C-alpha positions as CSV (number, residue, x, y, z in Angstrom):
1,M,0.0,0.0,0.0
2,R,2.8,2.4,0.9
3,A,4.7,1.8,-2.3
4,K,1.5,2.5,-4.3
5,A,1.0,5.8,-2.4
6,N,4.6,6.8,-3.1
7,K,4.2,6.0,-6.8
8,K,1.0,8.1,-6.9
9,F,2.8,11.0,-5.2
10,A,5.7,10.8,-7.6
11,E,3.3,10.9,-10.6
12,N,1.4,13.8,-9.1
13,F,4.7,15.7,-8.5
14,K,5.6,15.3,-12.2
15,T,2.2,16.3,-13.4
16,I,2.2,19.4,-11.2
17,R,5.7,20.4,-12.5
18,E,4.5,20.0,-16.0
19,K,1.3,22.0,-15.4
20,L,3.4,24.8,-14.0
21,F,5.4,24.7,-17.3
22,L,8.7,24.1,-15.5
23,S,11.4,21.8,-16.8
24,C,13.2,19.4,-14.5
25,P,16.3,21.7,-14.5
26,E,14.1,24.8,-13.7
27,M,12.4,23.0,-10.8
28,G,15.8,21.9,-9.6
29,V,17.0,25.5,-9.5
30,F,13.8,26.6,-7.8
31,L,14.2,23.9,-5.1
32,N,18.0,24.2,-5.0
33,V,18.5,20.6,-5.9
34,T,20.0,18.9,-8.9
35,T,18.0,17.9,-12.0
36,Q,18.9,14.3,-11.1
37,Q,17.1,14.8,-7.8
38,I,14.0,16.0,-9.5
39,Y,14.0,12.9,-11.7
40,K,14.4,10.8,-8.5
41,Y,11.4,12.6,-7.0
42,E,9.3,11.9,-10.1
43,S,10.3,8.3,-10.3
44,G,9.5,7.7,-6.6
45,E,13.2,6.7,-6.0
46,T,13.5,9.3,-3.3
47,R,10.9,11.3,-1.4
48,I,10.6,15.1,-1.5
49,S,10.9,17.0,1.7
50,M,7.9,18.8,3.2
51,N,10.0,22.0,3.0
52,H,10.1,21.6,-0.8
53,I,6.4,20.8,-1.0
54,H,5.6,23.9,1.2
55,K,7.9,26.1,-1.1
56,I,6.1,24.9,-4.2
57,C,2.6,25.5,-2.7
58,Q,3.6,29.0,-1.4
59,E,5.2,30.1,-4.6
60,F,2.5,28.9,-7.0
61,G,-0.6,29.2,-4.8
62,L,-1.3,25.5,-4.5
63,T,-2.8,23.5,-1.7
64,Y,-1.0,20.5,-0.3
65,D,-3.8,18.1,-1.3
66,V,-2.8,18.4,-5.0
67,F,0.3,16.3,-4.2
68,F,-1.7,13.6,-2.5
69,D,-5.0,13.6,-4.4
70,S,-5.8,14.5,-8.0
71,P,-3.4,17.1,-9.5
72,Q,-6.2,18.5,-11.7
73,L,-6.8,21.1,-9.0
74,V,-4.5,23.9,-10.0
75,P,-4.7,27.6,-9.5
76,T,-6.9,29.6,-11.8
77,E,-5.2,31.6,-14.6
78,A,-5.8,34.8,-12.6
79,D,-4.0,33.2,-9.6
80,L,-1.1,32.2,-11.7
81,C,-0.8,35.6,-13.3
82,A,-0.8,37.3,-9.9
83,K,1.8,34.8,-8.6
84,I,4.0,35.3,-11.6
85,L,3.9,39.1,-11.3
86,S,4.7,38.9,-7.6
87,L,7.7,36.6,-7.9
88,S,10.6,38.3,-6.2
89,D,13.2,36.5,-8.4
90,Y,13.4,38.7,-11.5
91,V,15.1,36.0,-13.6
92,H,12.4,33.5,-12.9
93,R,9.6,36.0,-13.5
94,K,11.2,37.1,-16.8
95,R,11.7,33.5,-17.9
96,I,8.1,32.6,-17.2
97,L,6.7,35.7,-18.8
98,K,8.9,35.1,-21.9
99,S,7.5,31.6,-22.2
100,I,4.0,32.8,-21.9
101,H,4.6,35.4,-24.6
102,A,6.0,32.8,-26.9
103,L,3.0,30.6,-26.5
104,V,0.5,33.4,-27.4
105,E,2.4,34.8,-30.4
């Protein structure tokens, strides 16, 4: 049962990262871990710390349950826009906005 829960959590983590339009290297930079560590989180090989889960939730306006239940529950577009614009890290904010502009052009 525990292995099944860990696998589901790992799958949800990957889905959430993808829905936030972050690559593995970008998520690694955000969490201050290696890209390899992100792959390990997503494969279920290692567990992510609650500190990292908290950081993701705080930065992107998510609730903890998206990691444990169905990750279809993501912030609204307005929530995401507000979060992007409030990012204190200029480089991350600029990179995200540049990606959005490329998608709508």
